C-alpha positions in Angstrom: 3.7 -20.8 -16.3 6.2 -19.0 -18.4 8.9 -20.3 -16.6 8.1 -24.0 -17.5 6.2 -23.5 -20.6 9.0 -24.6 -23.3 9.1 -27.9 -21.1 7.6 -31.3 -21.5 5.2 -32.2 -18.4 7.5 -35.5 -18.1 10.7 -33.5 -18.1 9.5 -31.3 -14.9 11.4 -32.3 -11.6 10.9 -31.3 -8.3 14.1 -29.1 -8.5 12.3 -27.1 -11.2 9.2 -26.5 -9.0 11.6 -25.5 -6.1 13.4 -23.1 -8.2 10.1 -21.8 -9.5 9.2 -21.0 -5.9 12.3 -19.4 -4.9 12.1 -17.0 -8.1 8.9 -16.1 -7.2 9.7 -15.3 -3.5 12.5 -13.1 -4.9 10.0 -11.4 -7.0 8.0 -10.1 -3.8 5.3 -12.9 -4.2 3.8 -14.3 -0.9 3.4 -17.9 0.1 -0.1 -17.9 -0.6 0.2 -16.4 -4.3 3.0 -18.9 -5.0 1.2 -22.0 -3.7 -1.8 -21.1 -6.1 0.8 -21.0 -9.0 2.1 -24.5 -8.0 -1.4 -25.7 -7.5 -2.3 -25.0 -11.1 0.9 -26.6 -12.1 -0.2 -29.7 -10.0 -3.6 -29.9 -11.7 -1.8 -30.2 -15.0 0.7 -32.4 -14.1 -2.0 -34.7 -12.7 -3.8 -34.4 -15.5 -1.1 -36.1 -17.7 -0.4 -38.6 -14.9 3.0 -37.4 -13.7 2.3 -35.6 -10.6 2.5 -38.7 -8.3 6.2 -38.9 -9.4 7.0 -35.5 -7.9 4.2 -34.9 -5.3 6.3 -36.1 -2.3 9.2 -34.0 -2.9 7.3 -30.8 -3.5 6.7 -28.7 -0.4 4.1 -25.7 0.2 5.3 -22.5 1.4 4.3 -21.0 4.7 1.1 -18.8 4.2 0.4 -15.8 6.2 -2.9 -15.9 8.0 -3.1 -12.3 9.6 -3.9 -10.7 6.3 -6.9 -8.2 6.1 -6.9 -6.9 9.4 -8.7 -4.0 11.0 -7.0 -1.8 13.2 -8.9 -1.2 16.7 -9.7 2.2 17.3 -7.5 2.3 20.5 -4.5 1.2 18.2 -5.2 3.8 15.7 -4.8 6.2 18.2 -1.6 4.8 19.4 -0.5 4.7 15.8 -1.3 8.4 15.0 0.7 9.5 18.2 3.5 7.6 17.0 3.2 9.0 13.5 2.9 12.4 14.7 6.8 11.8 16.1 8.1 10.4 12.9 11.0 12.0 11.4 9.2 12.0 8.0 6.7 14.6 7.5 4.7 13.0 4.9 3.9 9.9 7.0 1.1 11.7 8.9 -0.6 13.0 5.8 -0.1 9.5 4.2 -1.6 7.6 7.1 -4.6 9.7 7.5 -5.7 9.8 3.9 -5.2 6.0 3.7 -7.3 5.5 6.7 -9.9 7.8 5.7 -10.0 7.1 1.8 -9.1 3.2 1.6 -6.6 4.1 -1.0 -4.2 1.6 -1.8 -0.2 2.8 -1.6 0.0 2.4 -5.2 -2.9 4.9 -5.5 -1.8 7.1 -3.1 1.6 7.6 -4.8 -0.2 8.1 -8.1 -2.0 11.0 -7.0 -1.4 14.4 -8.5 -3.0 17.9 -7.5 -5.3 17.7 -10.6 -6.7 14.9 -9.0 -8.2 16.8 -5.9 -11.1 19.1 -5.5 -10.7 21.3 -2.7 -12.7 24.0 -1.2 -10.7 26.7 0.8 -11.5 29.1 3.3 -9.2 31.6 5.0 -6.2 29.4 3.8 -7.6 26.3 5.3 -9.3 23.4 3.5 -12.9 23.0 4.6 -13.9 20.2 2.3 -12.9 18.2 -0.7 -12.5 14.9 -2.1 -10.5 13.1 -4.8 -10.9 11.0 -8.0 -8.6 7.9 -8.2 -6.7 8.3 -11.7 -5.7 4.6 -11.8 -6.3 1.8 -9.9 -5.7 -2.3 -10.0 -9.3 -3.1 -10.7 -11.5 -1.5 -13.5 -14.1 -0.3 -11.0 -11.6 1.3 -8.7 -10.4 3.5 -11.7 -12.2 7.0 -11.6 -14.1 6.6 -8.0 -14.8 9.6 -6.2 -13.9 9.6 -2.4 -14.8 12.6 -0.2 -12.5 13.6 2.4 -13.2 13.6 6.2 -12.1 16.8 8.4 -8.9 15.4 9.4 -7.8 14.7 5.9 -8.6 18.3 5.1 -6.5 19.3 8.1 -3.5 17.4 7.4 -3.7 18.1 3.8 -3.8 21.9 4.4 -0.5 21.6 6.3 1.3 19.2 3.5 0.2 21.2 0.7 1.5 24.4 2.4 5.2 23.0 1.9 5.0 23.1 -1.8 4.0 26.6 -3.1 5.1 26.2 -6.5 3.2 22.9 -7.2 1.0 23.1 -10.2 -1.8 21.0 -11.3 0.4 18.1 -12.5 2.4 18.0 -9.5 2.5 14.8 -7.5 0.6 15.0 -4.1 3.4 13.4 -2.3 6.4 14.3 -4.7 9.7 13.0 -4.2 12.0 14.9 -1.6 14.9 14.5 0.9 14.3 15.5 4.5 16.7 16.9 7.2 16.7 17.0 10.9 20.0 18.7 11.5 20.5 20.1 15.1 17.4 18.6 16.4 15.1 21.0 14.6 11.7 19.9 13.3 12.1 17.8 10.0 12.8 20.0 6.9 11.6 19.0 3.6 14.2 20.0 0.6 15.5 18.8 -2.8 11.8 18.2 -4.0 11.0 17.0 -7.3 7.4 17.8 -8.1 7.5 15.9 -11.3 8.1 12.4 -9.6 6.2 10.5 -6.8 8.1 9.9 -3.8 9.8 6.8 -3.1 8.3 4.1 -0.5 8.0 5.0 3.0 8.4 1.3 4.6 11.2 2.7 6.9 9.2 5.6 8.6 6.0 3.2 8.7 8.2 0.3 10.6 9.4 2.9 13.1 6.1 4.3 13.7 4.8 0.7 14.5 7.6 -0.2 16.7 7.1 3.2 18.8 3.4 2.5 19.0 4.0 -1.0 20.1 1.9 -2.6 17.6 2.4 -4.8 14.1 0.2 -4.1 11.1 0.7 -4.1 7.3 0.0 -0.8 5.4 -2.5 -2.3 3.6 -4.3 -2.9 7.0 -5.1 0.7 6.7 -7.3 -0.1 3.6 -9.1 -3.0 5.6 -9.7 -0.4 8.7 -11.4 1.9 6.2 -13.6 -0.7 4.5 -14.5 -2.2 7.7 -15.8 1.3 9.3 -17.9 1.8 6.2 -19.4 -1.6 6.7 -20.4 -1.1 9.9 -21.8 2.3 9.2 -25.7 2.1 8.8 -25.8 5.3 6.8 -23.4 3.8 4.0 -24.8 1.9 1.4 
């Protein structure tokens, strides 16, 4: 570990490992990821015969076991109904795009107009797809994903909000939202050169309204599960 790399193995104390665990939690890592890291450290200390001196004072962190869940079709409908009532106009296209393409949140945020290939007819997107510009995996970068009809529908409405957007503009640009006077949400203060910030608050509110509990990444798992269940997909 870069945190303990300058220490002799015989000098590593339980307090040092606890401090490492706490720091990793503050950095946003989950219990499973941190336990793996401590497990590697355990192997190193055991090899040098010092793990037994600290083992009974090192506690594993709790791990989540609800990862990688598929959202059942009936709960997808509940979610979409709640999302349509969201005060964030971006949430519906974000959710539908993620459900029907399986893109990670980081991949969605990085999308620019030039990454889309759209077929228009009478002012409506009738077909299209996207090419992922950058992914956390080598195989994910550059992959092409076709659009479903509902992705075409939500993007038609979403793109209409930004008539000045160019090829390098972000698909989901940074913006502010106003709901003054009980009117429909209004997007303003748009910066097409920057991606929008996180949408965690809008997502949590939609989940609460729908009466369900899921992570954003479960949208990706739902997409992948649908592919695996489809006999027409290789």
